C-alpha angles and dihedrals in degrees: 000000000000116000101208092188090066095053121105107225095180095109093064096045086080086070090067093082107117093005115147096228119221104213126212109215116179132213128179117239119198108215124214091261091056094253118133123233118192105219120205115199112197109217132162093190094247129107124260092278088072105051124207110268132189114235127158095273091048092049092047092052092045090049091053090048092051091047089055091050091050088057091049091048091053089052091053094244095123133029100198144007125225130193124200136150142238115282113311095356139077097171138312092219134253119357096253093192086066095044092051092061100045091124100212145031088249092056091046089056090050089055090053092046094048089055092050092047095051102036092037089059089067087080093045103057096108089243131063118279124214128199112207102195101201098169145338112014115176131163108324089015091063090041088060086062095044092053091051123090095237135015138201129180136207109241089224097051110138099231143341119203152134097222098167097113088058087062097046098261137084136245094277105175099068102300098110092053105031101044100058090045089053104042105016131260099278094053091043092052088055094050100039102036116007099048096048089051091052094074090292096299115199131211123243114226093254091052091049090050092048090052088055097247089126130043095210140012124206134184119259096245096076101005101141094040091050091046093050091048090049091048089052089054090052092049094049094043097243092111117060118206116213120191099205096179100044106128118251131202095279093052092049095049102037115012097039099062091039092053091048091051092050091046092051091051092049092049092051090049097045105036106011121225101291100091109079105192099065091054094044089050090048091053091050092049090049092053093045091078090079142024130044131307089247090057091048092051091049090053089051090050092056095042095048093048091051095048098041091058096045133099095251094059092047090051091045092054090050089051092044090053091051093052096041099042117011094043091055093052104041113208111242096012111145122236108291088224087075093061120115114237110252113215099155132025126207123202119194106216135028102219125117096284093045091048091051088051091050092050092050095046095048094045096047104031097032091212131124112283124200125200125186137179142170095277139016094247091064091045091050091049090052092048091048090054092050093048091047092052091049088051090053090053089050092049090052091052094246090118130031121225094263093048092049092049091048092054092048090052091052094059117079130178130196145144090230106103093189087081088075087075095098098037116119097193123031123184127184125222101178135126115315097250126112096226093051092050092046090052097051093045090048090055094046096046092067090056107041127079119272092249097045116120123236122206133187124206093204113152098206113351124110109269090202091055091048089054096040094102096046120108088223109029090163089078093059123096135170112249105181118186126191129225128289087039097201094050111034108088101207133092118180108214108203120209120205123199088257103042114123125230088243093056092048094043091051090050092052093047091048091049091052090048088055090055092249133132112235128206122192115230135176120250096266128140110283090358105226114313101038092043091058096038087051087057091052095045092041093055089049091051092045091055091049094049091047088058109267114140115255097242092049088056092048092051092048091068096052095098090062087070093219118165090242137028115244096261093043087055094047090050090052099048091040130259093248092053091046092049091050093049091048090051091050093050095043090050091051096042108017094169094057109031129065125223134162134194087220087064088067090054088055090049090058092060121099089227126018105173134028117231136189126235091278093053096255114148110245101175147306121308115248091253091051092051088056092050092048094048108111093009096078123082130215102246109114118197125200123241089251092052093050092047093051090047092055093042092052092043092053093046091050093047095048090048090052093046090055091048090050092050095239085149129001099244141013089249088070091055092051091047091052092049093048095047100033104033103026091244104181123260088225089068093044087228118300106304101063089046093050090049092051093047093052095243093122092053092046095051106036105005097247144060136257093229131046110225101021117252098249138142123261092248095053 
């Protein structure tokens, strides 16, 4: 058993330089019963845009405050301790900028132990402790609540979560032990592992209360007053606290191991075995069903120290910084003051992609949206889809009846293209062929206003070529979405040599209005994401056509840690689309990209691969085997050979893209891959991974990053 009081924390106090300290002032509150509650209000002195965080100096000060309150409790001066936060925020967790520069495994363990010492003391004050979660509570912020005796939550709190697994670590200040013993293993698996892996999904306060994380939930209007009154009832015995989801003996002996087994199988199926933190978290949750809290905390100390100093956490912090900072200030974006106001959007086409665009534009921009197509039947089908999706949002409670009706009224469909006349922003969603796109833009240009902006959603074609027959090609920009449109957060904004600052600025402002992150790219084949995914898919196809078995090829890509295997991805985006992209890239760079006419024959089939219930590719369909017969060679490559080939190919392509000026810096390529292709945080995008694997050195004799993005322990 670790005695935290005997540990010397001096080595990590050096990390406090530059820390924005969250202070812990205390005031006594006399409750209606006459009992006194000492209320700590965590506050870093900044507004809500700079959340409270928990660095070494903060934790040291909080620990001293709690030690003083323990003394007061022993003297009978106070009957309870409460912890809340400044307006809207309890705490956003550990100060990760401090953790990332711990310097050694020993110091990383000290950070974990300091958290356990301080937060663990909330249950050792000699009087009950209450956490009044009045706002954002992430990671260590939520662990403040978990270490307290009782917890309430403000119904309007922004988010509740333990997001550590998303960043390549684990809840290391009690969360991995306390949470499953409070709300049961199945709920804890959802909060600790599943939600972070679903694009870092957060809990709403009501969800957290329903799980049993909180003992009471109160509306924002009188949250603190209601919480204090409730706490008084608990202290006097008039309010009984029932923990409805606390695991009993049957759950611990039967449901617990079964839930862990199912979760492990799902992890292996969904993310493979490369990411470490989900499996470490799973092991901690499994062991939490038995033993003491002290033993659970000691396991967290060791696990956190190991992960914080590893490559995956270093890469995750690099990726996190890209998403949190670079994505919000796009490099090369013109002044937003140059943007044209968008009061009506036109969408050329009414197919599935166009309908998804229309739904997104009307929901996010709340302006009239026009869709057109060749005949009314197609238009009506598109409108029906949009209305149906709005109905689903209403049924889920995400829209009220008035809001749903208002959105439906804003969407209009017709075959009459003259209605584009008052559109400010027109985007096409038609067949991926230059001539088709040129034709529809040529028709629309004669109708729209001279200052209206045109946008193409092409995934790989030259934007400049698409606009080459326009009278005003300077108004055209690339505006490339990713599937699924509503979920994927990236838009590649493509700049031609003629595009005006106004056109580009409008595109960036529209992207932000849609809730997307935009990255500016040059007008190069495939732009960023599809160029590199074409390399991945092309190398997979090359190996198959050379003669390597399908499942060997699928397994070869596992170390990349991508959310899908190559042929899962092709099956998702569509074989016709994939074949077209491969053709485009092979035409542009025939010496580096693979394409095959036989691939188009596969694309014509109704089903190309067989998959199991979890979506894992299990083999070729019978029709595909017939198509492939005679087109496949006899050269079988090993998984290692295929992996090195794709690593080297990616390193070469990224190096060339930077030389060509497709984007200004390698950080933009990694950002695009993370947001547009789901490239894992634990890799940091592609470039840090390729540096670590030696592919950069093998292909161009250098590295993308100096120094390499590596963990302390590497």
